N, C-alpha and C positions, 0 to 999 in steps of 0.2 A: 656648541656641538649638540648639547642636550635639546636645544630649541629646534635644531634641524631634525633630529630623530623624532621628536614629538610631532613636528609638522608632517614628516613622511608617514608616520603611523596614522595620523588624522586623515591625510590625503588618501591613503590606501583604503581606510574604512569608508570614507565618503564615496570613493569610486565604486567600491563593492556595493554599497547601498544604491547608488545611482544605476548600476548595471542590473540590479534586481528589482528596479521599479521603486526604489526608495523604501522598501519594507525589509525588516529584519527576517532572518530565517525562522521558520516555524518548525518545531520538532514535535513528534508524536511518539507515543509508546505503542509498540506492536507486540502483543503477547500471543504466543502459540500455546494452545491448550496441550499440556503434556502431563505424563505421570509425575508424581511428586519428586522423584529423584532428578528429573530434568528441569524443574522449575527455575533454578538459578541460571540456566543456559537458554531459557526460552523467552527472554525479554530483549527487545531490540528497540533502539532509538532510530526512527526513520525521519527523513526530511520531507516536510510537506511542501510540494511545489505549488499547487493550487489549493488553498485552504477553503474550508466551509466558512462563509461569512454571514450567512443568514438565509432566510427563506427564498431569496432571489438567486442564490447560487445554483448554477446549472452544471458545473464541472468541478470535480475535486481530483487531485492526483498527489501521489507521494512516491518516494523512491525506497525500494526494499534494500536492506543491506545485503551485500554480496554473500555473507556467511549463511544467510537463510535460504536463498534460492540458487546460489552458485553462479549468478550473473552480476557483473558489476553495473552499477547505475541503472538497474531495471526499474523503469518508471511505470507505475500502474495508473491508468487514467480512467476515471469513472464519469459517466453522464447520468443525470437524474432520470429515473424511469418516469415517463410521462404519466401524469395523473396520480403520482404518489407524493407524499410529503417528504419522506426521507429514505427512499430506496434508490440505489444507484447500481449501475451495471458497467462492466468493462468487458473486453473480449474474453477474459478468463474467469472473472470473479463477479459476485454480486455482494453488495453491502446493504445491510439493513441497519439504519442508524437511529440514535436517539439523541435528544438534546436535553440536558439537565443543567439549568442555570447557564454558565458559560462553558460547559464541557460538551464536546461532540464525541460520541462513541459509536463505533460500528462493529457489528458481528459480520465477519467476512466469510463468504461461502464460495466454493467452487461451483461454477455454472452447471446446471443440471441438464437433463435430456431435452428440455424445450429447444435447445440449440439444434438438436438433431431433428425434431419433428416440425420445425417451422419451415423447412425446405421441401419442395415437391420432389417426388421420385423422378428421375434417378439421382438428383443432386444430393438428397439426404444421405446417400451412401458414401459420398466423398466429403461431406461437411463435417466439422469437428463434433465429436460427442463430448460428454463430460470428461471422459478419460483422456481424450486428445487435448482438451483445454488444460487439464491437469499436467500432462506431459509438456505442454508449451511452457508452463511456469517452471516445472521441475525437470528441465532437461539436464542430462548429464548424470553422473554417478554421485550418490550421496558421499559426503566427506566421511572419513573414518571417525570413530569414537562418538563422543557426546554431540558434537555439531551435526553429524550425520543422523543421529537419533532424533534430534529436534527437526531437521529437514524432513525426515520421514514422517514425523507427526504432522508437520505442516501440510505435507502432500497427501495425507491419508485421513485426516480428521475433519469433521464438520462441527462447528465452524473451523475454518483453517486458521483463523486468528481473530483477535480483537484489537482494533485500532482506536486510540483515544487521545484527545488533546484539548487544550483550552483554546477557545477562539475569542476574538474581540469583535 
C-alpha cells in the first residue's frame, strides 16, 4: 500500500512538472512600500509565470495575490522596452530592473502620462491616462482594515512595489 501511495505522489508531481514545461514554480517577493506600521502586511509571495532568464529574455510575467489587488489570478505581463537593458512595460505598469549576481529586482511604477500623449487628437481623450491604468489594476473597493490600507498604498505610491527573486 505504501508503495502505491509513493507511486501516486511521484506520478502527480511528474505530471505537474510536465504540464508546466518541466520547470518548478518560481516565486518572488513583492514588497509594497508602506508606513512602518503596515510593513508586516506589505510583503507578498507571487508566482513567476515567465521568469527573467538572462539578457535574451523579452517577456516576464507574474501573478499578483488576490489580497493585494482584489482580483484572483491577475497576471501582469511585461515586455522589454526596445533599446533598454532592463526596462519593461505592461498595459498598467513599468518596471525598471537591476541584476546583482543571481538576483533580479524591479521597481514597479504605474504608467505615466506618456500613454495619454502618444495618441493623436481626438483619440487621446478616450485613451487611458495614468489614473485609468491605476483604476484598471485597483478596480473595486479596498478591503477593510490593514489589507485595505496596504492596497491603498499600492494604488497610490510610486514605486507601487518592488519585485525580487533569484534566477538561474
